[in-house]
N, C-alpha and C positions, 0 to 999 in steps of 0.2 A: 635778267631773269623775268621781270614782270612783264617784258615785252614779246616773250616767245609763247606761242599758243597752238604751235603745230607744226608741220615739216615746211611750210612754206616759209616760216619765219627763221627757221634753222638755216634753210637753203642759200639765203641772200647772205649769210654772215660770213666773214674771213675766219680763217683757222685761228688766229690771233684772238677774234671775238669770241670763238667756240672756247677758248681755252680760258677767258675770264669768265664766261658764263659757268663752266665746270666749277672753277673757284666759288662762284655766286652758289652754286648748288649746295656745294660740301656745307657751306658755313649756314645755309638754310635748312639743310637738311639735321644738322646737329641742333640748332637753336629750335627746330619745330618738335622734333621727336624727344628733346628734353623735357617738352611741355605735356606730351600725349603718350610716350612709350610707343615703341613698335621695334621692328628689324632695322636695326641702324649699319651693323657692320656690313652687311652683304651689299646694301644700296651705295654705302660709302665707296664700295669697291667697284662698282659698275657705272659710275657717274660718265667717264669717258666714253664706255662701250655704248650706254643708250642713248648719249648725244650723237656718237656716230651713226647709230641704227636709225636714229629719227631723222638724221640729214641725209641717208642714203636712200631711204624707205619714206612712202607715206603711210602710215598706220592708219590713216583714216581709209584708206582703200586696199593698201596690202596688209596681209594677215599675220601679226607677231604674236605667237604662241609663248607663253611663259611657261618654264617648267621650275616648280618651287617658286609661285607667283610673290613671296615676299619681296624679291628683288625687282619690285615694279613701281616704287616710289617713284623714281627718276622720270621715268614714262610718263606717270601721272602729272608731275610738275610740268612735263613738255607738252600736254596734251590739253590744257586748259583747265586743270584743276587746284591752280595755285592757292586761290582763295578758299577752298575747301580744306586745307590741310590743319587747320586750327581743330578741327573736329575729326581728325584722323582717328578710326577704329572706336570711335564714341557712339553712342546709340544714337542713330538717325543723320549719323556722318558717314564720310566715305570709307571704304574698306581698305584695309592692309594688302588686300589682294585683288588681281583684276577682276573685274565686274564689269559683262558686257551692258548691263542697265545703267551704269553710270557714264560710260562713253563707247561710242561706235570702235573708237582706237583699241578696246580692249578685245580682243578678238574671242577669247575663251576664258571660262573661269579656271583659276589654276591655285589650288589649294594643296593637293597631294602631289607627290612627286612622280617622275619617270615615264609622264604621259606625251610630252609636247611632240616627240616624234612623228607618233603614231596620229596624232590630233593635226599635226599640220602635214602630213602626207595625205590624209583625208580631205582637207582643205584644197591640196594640190591637184587631186584627183577630181573633185569638183570642179574646180575650175576648167581643167581640160575637157571633162565631160559638156559642160555648159558653154565651152569656147569663150572664155572671159579673160579677162587680162590682168593679172596683179600678181605680186610676189608673195612668196611663203616664208616666213623665216619660224624656226624653233630656238628659242633661246633657253639652255640649260644650264644650271649652276648648282651651287652648295652639294654637291654629291650625287644629283640626280642620277648619273650615269653608272652608280653602283646599283641601280635598280635594273632587274634584267628585262623588263620592258622596253627600256631605251634601246636595246640590243635587237628584240623583237622587230621595233619599229626600223631601225636603221638596215636590219637585213631585207626587210621589205621595200624600203625607199631605193636601196641600190637594184633591187631587181626591177623598179618601176621605171626608172630613169627621168621619172618628175622633176622638172627645175625647181629647186627649193634649197635655201640655205639653213644649215644647221649650224648654231654657234654652241661651241664648249666654252662656256667662261670657267675656266681651270683655275682655281682660288685655293685648293688644298693640295691636289695630288696632280700626278702628272700622268697621262696615258699614252703608253708608247713614245716616251718623249725621244726626241733625235740626240744624238751626242755626236761629238766629235766637231773638227774645225771645217772638214768637207762638208758635213750634214749641214752645219750653219750656215755655211756660205751657199750650198744648194738651195736651203730653204729661203734664205732672202732673195735669191735669185727667182725662184718660183713664185713669189709673192710680188714682183713688181708689176705694174701696169704695163711697162714695155715688153717684158716677156710674154704677157698673156696676149697682148695685142699682136705681137708675132705669130704667136700658135693660132689664133684667129685668121689671120690674114693666110697663114700658109694653109690651113684646112679648106678654106674658101678657094683658094686658087686649085688645090688638087681635087677638088670637087668638080672642077671646071674642065679638067684635063682629060683628054681621053686615058683611060687608065689611071687616073690620079687617085682614085679611090684606094686601089691596091698599093700604089705607092706609099699613100699617106697610112694605111694599116702598117704597112712594112717598116717605116720609120719610126712610128708610134711605138710598135712592139720593141725596137731596137733599142730606142731611147728607154723604154720601161726596163729593158734587163740591164742596161748600163746603170740606170739610176738604183737599181734594187743592189745592184754590185757595190756601190759606194755609200749607198743610203739607207739608213733602217727604215723598213715600210712601216706604215702604222696599221693597227687594227681595222681601221676606217678604209684604207687601200685594199688591203685583204680582202674585205667586204664586197669591194667594187666600187667605192665611194671616192668622189676626188676630195684631195685633202690640202688645206691651206694653212700654214703656220708652222711652229708657233709665232704668234706675234703679241707684242707688249699690250697690255690691256688698258695701258694709260697713256699709250702715244696716240694721241687722237689723229694725227696726219694719216700714221700708218693704219688705223683701224678703217677710217674712211675709204683709203685706196683699195684695202683687201677686200671691204664688203662691196664695193663697186666691181672689182674684179669676180667674187664669189656671184654677185647678182647677175653679171654679164657671160658665165659660162653656162647658163641655162642646162644644168644638170643638178643632181644631187650632190650638195658639196659641202664638206665638214668645213668650219673655220674654228682653229684652236686657238684660244686667247687665255693669256695669262694675266689673272688681276690679283691684287691684295685686298683682302678684307679689312674692313675699316679704313681704308687709304685717305691719308690726309687727316686723321684725327687721332692724335697721339693716343689716348686712352683705348679706341678702339683699336687702333693697329697692335697694341701690346696685349689686349684683351679681348680678341676677337669673338670668342665663344661667349663672354658676359655681355657682349653690346650686339649679340646676334640677335636675341630678343628683350628688351630691356625696358622697365616701367620709367617711370619719371627720374631723371637725373639732373645734377648740376652740370651745364655745358662746359664751365671752366675747368672744373677737377675732373668731371666723369663720374664722380661718387653718387650712388642712389639716394634719392630722396626720401623714397619710404622705407618704413621701418621693416628690417628683416624679422620674419618670424617663420618658425619651424613649419613644414609643411608635409602632406601625407608622403611627398616624395622623398624627404629627408627621413621621415619615419621607415620608410620601405628599405631605402639604403642601409641604415643603421642596423636594422632586423637583419638584413641579408648578410652584412658583415659578421654580426654574432653568429647566424647559422651556420656560415662558412667555417667559423673557428672550430665549431662542435663536430662536422661532419664533412670531411675531404669530397665527399661526392656532390656537395652543393656547389652549383655552377649557375653563371646568370647569362642571359642573352638580350642583346638589344640591338635595336635597327638605327644606328646614327643617333642615339640618344643617351650615352652614359650619363651627361650629365643632367638633361632633363629629366630623367626617370631617378636619379640619385645614386647613381652608381659609381660616382668617382672614387669614392673612399674604398669602395670595393674593388675597384681596378688597382688601384694604388697598393692595396694588401695581397690582393690574388690575383695578379695579372694574368696568369697562366688559366683562371677560371673563369674570365670576362671575356664574352666572345661580341664584339661589337661587329655585325655582319654588312653594315652601311644601310641604305635604304632599299632594305629586301627582306621584309616581313614573310613572304610566302618559304623563304628559305630559312628564315630564323626558326620557325614554327618546325618545318620538317629535320632541320638538323637537331632540334630538341627532341624530337621523336626518335633519332639515332641514338643520341647520349643516353635517353631514358632506357631504351630496350637493351643497350648495353651495360647499365647499371648504375649510371648518374642520376642525379636528381637535379634536372634545368630547372631555373625559373626563367620565364621569358617576360621581360619587362616591356611593354608597349603602349603608347598612347592608344586609348579606346578607338579614336578615329582611324588610325591606321592599322589596328588590328581587323577591322573589316575585310583589309585585303588578303588576309590569310584564312579567311573562311573554310575553304576546301580543304587547307593543310589541318585545320583543328580537327574537321571531321574525319578525313581519310588517315591522316597520319598520327594523330593521337587519340582520338574517342574511341574509334574503331578498334584500335588496338589496345584499348585500356592502358594507356601508359599513365607513369606517374610523372606527369608535369605539370607545373604551377604557372598559371598566368597572372600575372600582377599587372591589372588593368589601370594605368593612369589616366589623369583627366577623364574619367567617368563623368557623364553630366554636361551641364553647360562650362564652357570653357572662357566666356567672355568675351573680348577684343579682336580675338581671330575669326570669330564666327562661323557660318554655316559649314563650313569644308572642316572645320575642326570640333566642332561640339559632339561629345561622346555619349549621344542620344538613341544609338541603335544596336549595344551591345548586347542588351537584355532580352531583345528581340530574337536577334539570331543566334545567341549562344544557347536558348532556352529551347531551341529546337534540336540539340544535339543530343542525344540520347547517352546518358552516364557522366557527363559533364557538370559537375558541382559548380555553383554560383553564388559566392558569399559577398555581403555588402555589409562592410563595417560601418558603424556609425561615429567612431571617432579614431584618433591616431593608435590609442591604446588598443583598441578593438582589432584593429588593422595589423597591429604586432602579433596580437594574439592568434589571429586567423592565420596569418602567414607562417608563423611558427607549427601550428597544427597541421596546416596542408602540407608543409615540408617534412615534418618528424614523424607525424601519425597518420596521414591519410595515404591510402595507396591507390590513387587512381588520379584523374585528370579533373583539375580543380582551377576555378578562376575565382581570384579576389579582384573588385572592383572598387576604386575610389576615386575623390574628386581631386581637381585642381585645387591648390591653396592649403590650408590647415584647418585645425579644428575651429567651429565658430563658436557654439556655445555649451554642445551637448559634451559630457567627459565620462561618465557611468560607464562601465564597460559590464557586459551581462555574459559575455561568450564563454563557454565551457567545452565546446565542442559537440554538444548535444541540444542546447536550447535552440528553439528555431522562431518563438514567438515570445515577445517582452511586454509587458503592459507599462506604459510609462505615467500612465494619468488614468484614474478611474471617475466616469460620469454616468448619467443615467439617460441622456436624451439623444445622442448622436456618436458615432465610433469614427473614427479616421484611422486608417491603416496605412504604413508608409515603411520605407526601409532606407538604408544608408543615412547620410546627412541630410536627406529631406525632412528629417524627424525635427530638426529646428523649425522648419515652416509650420508643421504640423503642430508643435508645441505654441509657437507664436499664436497660431490660429485658436488654439483651445483656449490661451490667455485671453484673447480679444472676445472669444465667446462667453467666458466666465464673466466678463465686464457686463454682458448684456443679459445674464441670468441663464445661459444655456451651459451645462456640463456636457464635457465631451471625452469620451475615452479614447486616449491614443494607444495604438499598438503599433508595433515594429517587428518584421518579419527579418532574418539574417540569411535563410537560405532561399535562393529565387527559385531553385530547380524542385523541390519538393515542399508545394504549398500545405501548410497544417491546417486543412480546412475545417476539421472537428474543433480543433483548439480556437480557430477565429469564431466560429459559431457561437462557442460557450463563452467567448470573451465579451462578444457584441453587446452593445446596449442600446435601447431604440430601434426602430424600424431601418434606420438608414446606416451603410457603409460607404464612407468615401474612402476611395482608394488614391492616394496622393503618389505620383511619380514624376521623375524628371527623366521621362524618355518621350520619343516622338509618338505623337498620338497613335493609339492602339496597339503598339509593339511591346508593351509591358505585360504585367500579371492580372491586370484586370480581367480582360476578357475571361480567361481561362479561370480566375477565381470566381466570377459572376456565373459562369456555366456550372460548376462544381458545385457552389452555393444555393445555386437554383433548384438542385436535385436535393441537395441535404437541408435546406432552408428557406423554402420557397417565401416564407413571410418577409425575408430581409430584401432590402432594395439596395442594389450596389451602383454606386455613381463612380465613373472615372474620370479623374482629374489628372492629365498630364500636359506635356507643351504643345498638344495639338498637331494637325496633320501638315501644317508648312514646315518649311525649314526655318529655322530660328536665326535672326540677323545676328548682328554683332553688337557690342555693348557691354557694360558691368554687368556680371551676373545678377546683382539684386535688380536691376532695371529690367533685365529679361525675364526675370520671375514675376515680375509685375506686369512685363509685357505678355505674357503666357497665362496670366491668371493663376500661378501656383504659388505667389508669396503668400504671408500669414494673413494679410488682412484682404485678398482677394478669397481665398478659402473660407474665412469666417463669414463673408458677405454672400458668398456661394451657398454654404449650410444654413444660414440665415432664412435665405431665400426657399430654399427647400423644405425647412421646417415650416414657413408661413403657406406654402403651397398646401402643405398637408393638411392645416388648418381650415 
């Protein structure tokens, strides 16, 4: 493995050498990810597939577009980044997703799903318009095809005729699987080099003969009619795409052969590949969901090394079970994340009231609207970063209709090692634009339970409850009663810090540090981000300076609105905004990222000291 740095090194190997390489890669992935954490099962499943892709195509020139980009580890190992894996997903280290700034072999950023066909088609069209020469490959996996955008891209790709290879890494479900002995035989025949070589030679000959093109069209149409009579056509062929497969995704020789065929067909072609998540590592084969994204673990036993602590996701799931037991109208909707959002126990107890729609957030939200309109109480559980994709549906199909839908927004704020594509730092900004949508920000798991219960049982409108990844850090006390919107956690005389959610911990840490320097800070927290309690804030503020501390992208939080309103009500008060800044936040531990963005307790305390010094 250490001798492989790209396509040229792979191309000269024998198939026997490549099989040895696959074994080495699996062993390395297990030992490396055990130290750093990361997405293991999906990458173990694509070892042979990635080796085949990198052998047939030169990704330094050819464009490989990942869908659900966490399956890119093997690609990174084969394109010169082996030495960097010790710092995978760590602050300053390489990302767990494709990043063009890391390597020219990473064609495009891939963090969210279902966009690869569209991106690849754009690249193919650019190649044609600019008269350049390279191949374009889209690699889908881990349920990306459950997103409707994939089929929008496939529809356009079929119409375009642009040469491109679309690989479906099918590791969970089958898409129009062919059945029967004849189907399997014809599938094998259609995926041989000899068969496609004969097709190309026949077409070339017919194009040269007088009337040959008409003969070719007749025989092709006849062949297609016979094929449809004995072989179930796939959705891809019905859309006008060439289809190859299915093929065993762990048969390296077969993969290389079929990818060469697909490349040489010079049309939009789908290659259907079956793989097994966790392949080659027994613990991941047995529990692929647990090893999908895992922290540090013992590579021998597969057991987690970090202590398991209750999380906001766990708390949400427990609360949902309790609510559903009391009210048969309560149901839950998630988008391919029943485990990640804490809904596995709910699924077990109420299988008919848990709707996992796949990677289809737009559909999830609109379906919730239909459920609510007809009398159900739907709770939509989505990660903040994926909620972005359903913005139009939240506005048009929920808020505009004033429907009673509850949004449980998981992973709000910084999520850590997954980085810029997954940080939940935009939802406050875009949700506050929607009329009538109530946004609640609990500061503890107990408060989360109370807010969710209130939202389901007592509120009669659209409401979002946003909470972070992980669990409680230090704050425990709950002050929520359905009416309270401003809580004073510490009284001081020199300066005021205002925040919400679990950023309260950072604010209290800053206040402690200031107290050691003889500066007394008032610490305030709001709970409802939709209706700012301006008069109460004005009355509670001490000193001339109000520091608004938020875990959001620069300028997208409440600080600007609050400054505008306080500017009229309290012109003597100076409002300072402290958030994550205008740039996309990189990957790393959450605490390291707080420091990076200057919103940890130490940085906030230093900022306030500087503000007070300048005043004097």
